[in-house]
N, C-alpha and C positions, 0 to 999 in steps of 0.2 A: 962168072967170076968178075969180069971186067964191069958188068953192070952194077955189081955190088960195090965196087971201088968208086965208080962214078957217084953212086947214091950216097956213099959215105962222105965223099968230098964236097957234095953239094951243100950250099949254105941254106940254112933253114929260113923260112919266112920271117921268124922272129928276129933272127940275127940280121937279116937284110934290113928290116925296119929299124932296128936299134942302130945299125951302121948309118942309115939315112938320117935318123934323128940326131946322131952325133955330128954328121956333116952339116945339117941344117943349123944346129946350135952354134957350131963354129962360125958359120957364115953370118949369123945374126950378131954374134959377139965381136966379130972382126970388122963389122961395118960401122964406120964412124958416125954416120948420120943416125943409124938406129941406136947406137950407144948413147947419143945425146938425148934421144927421145926416151929411151929406156932407163937411163941412170941420171943423167945430168939434170934434165927438166924436172923429174920428180923430186930430186934432192933440193933444187932451187925452190920449188913449190912448198916443200915441207919447211924449209927455213923461213921463207917469207910468211907463211901462214902462222907459224909458231911465234914469231917475234913481233907481229902486228896484232891489231884488234879486229881483224876482218872476220874472225869466227867467234867473237864475243857472244856469250849466251848459249852456244851450242853444247859446251861442256864447261866444267869448272875452270879448266885451263886450256889455252889455245892448242897446246901440243897434243892433248888428248883428243881434240876434234880434228886436228890436222892429219895425224897418221892414218886413220881409216880411209879418209878421202884420197890421200896420196897412194895408198895401196890399191885402191880402186883405179886410180889414174894409171898405175903401172900396168894393170890388166889391159887397159885400152891402148896404151903405148905399144905393148908387145904383141898382144893377140890381134889387134885390129889394124893399127897404123903400120907397125913394123912388118907383120906377116903379110898384110895386104900389099904393101909396096914391093917386098921381095918376091912375092908370088907373081905380081903383075909383070915385073921385068923378066922373071924366069919364063913366064909364058911368052913374052915377046921374042926372046932369044932362042926359043925352041927347047929350053931345058926341061919344061914339064912334058912336052910330047916325047922327048927322048927317054926320060925316066919312066913314063907310063908304058912304054913298049918293052922295057927290060923285065926280068923276072921279078923286080920290086913291085911293078904294077901300080895302078892308080890308087888302090886302097893303101898300099904300102907307102906311097908318096905322101898321102894325106895323114897317115899315122905318124910318119917321120916328122911332118910339120907340127903336129900336135905335141910330140915329144920335145921339139925345139922350143915351142911356146912355154911348155911347163918348165923346162930347164931354166930358161931365162927368167921366168916368173919366180921360181924359187930363189934365184940369185937376187932379184929385186926385192922380194919380201924380206929376205935375211938382212940385206943392206939397209933398207928403210927401217926395219924393226930395230936394228943395232944402233943406228943413228938416232932414232926416236927415243930409245931407252937412255942413250947417252944424254939426250936433251931433257930427260925427265918424264918421258911418257910412261904412264901407268895404265896399261890395258886392263879391262875387266876380264879376269881369267875365265869366267864362265862363258864368255863369248868367243874364245879363241877357236874352238872346234867349229861353231857356226860360221865364223869368219873364213875359215879355210874352205868350207863347203861353198860359201858365196863366191870366193875367189875362183874356185874351179868352175862353178856354173857361169860366172862372168866370162872366164877364159873360153868356155865352149860357145857362148853366145857371140862374143866378139871375134873369135877365130872364124866362126861360120860367116859373120857379116864381112870380115875382111877378105875371105875367099870368094864370097859372092861378088863383091865389087871387082876383085882382081881378075875374076874369071868372066866378067861380062863387059868390061869397058877397056879402053886403051890404057897402057901403062901410065901415060902422062896424066890422064884423067883420074886414074887410081891414086897417083901421087897427090894430085890437087884435092881430091875428095877426102882422102883419109887424113891428110894434114889439116885441112880446114875443119873436118869433123872433130879432130882431137882438140883443136883450139876451142871450138864452140862448146863441146861437151865438157871440157875442163873448166871453162869460164861460166857457162850458164846451163849446163846439162845435168846438174844435180850431183856431180862427181865430188868436187871439192867443197861444195856448199850444200846444205840440206834444202829440200824443196820449200821448207817453211820460210826461207830467207827470200824466195823469189816472189815477184808481184802476183797477186791473186789471179789476174787475168790469164797468166801463162802457166799456172800450176797444173791445170788439167792436161795440157800438152806435154809438159815435162814429166808428168807422172807416168806417161805411157812409154817413156824411153828406158832402155835397158841400163843406161848410164845412171839414171836417177835411182832405179831399183837397186843397183849394185851399191852406189854410194851411201844411200840411206840404210840399206841392210848392213853394211859394214859399220857404219856409225852406231846403229842400234845394238849390234853385237859387242863391239869393243868399248863402247862408252857405258851402256847401261846393262849389257848382258842379255838383251832380248833377242829372241829369234823372229825375224820378220817373215811371216807367212806370205804377205803380199809380195815381198821381194823374191821369195822362192818361186811363187807362181809366175811372176812376170819373167824372171830369168829362164825358167823352164820353157815358157811359151816362146820366148824370143829365140832360145837355142834350137827348139824344134822347127819353128818357122824358117829361120835363117839357114838351118842345115838342109831342110827340104828344098828351099829355093836354090841353094848352092848346088846341090846334087843335080837338080833339073836344068839349071841354066849355065853351069860352068862350062866354058869352052877351053879346051886344052891347047888350042893353037890360034 
């Protein structure tokens, strides 16, 4: 009888994962630095790109070219930079080791982080989309479903990359690498600008980056309604490779 009571009171794995996801989400949303990266910087980028001529020729109107790239930037801000920094310092202070030895387990901890990334990403997408629509954005409706798919694939790829860095180098190095990568990818990694605007000599290199695959795929979907097969292949390959590397090399302490 007592065993039945204990079993009935035990928290299921799903409930533990959801609770961890809620905790991780609150942590991300309550961190001022991460809020700047996740919300403030993308909004600034959206306004600057939409009121200047930096994206002339990409679409009929600057706002239509700006929103897809900014949505891609949101993925990198949350899944890569934000998650990488948070996980790196959790690792330093022993939080990861502690959670991995609880009933939550390592898998539950990782799924909780994935839930947090998706939660923050949903908030970002809604916010950027509402602001974009208010500024006159007219997305190609045919491309909305493909765009959602590419956002999810991008989140998978960049979450894996963020965890890979956070689990293999010191937190200070993670902080420097992810912030520097965010700046470089946003400015020259094919996120906010299509590869066609980059110099010819560097296009082959940029073409291999997950940032370029995500940015161009989002623009193809939301501007012209096209489904980027190349973007799909690149993002799946990056997700698989980064996930495999993170699983093999991640250090919990």
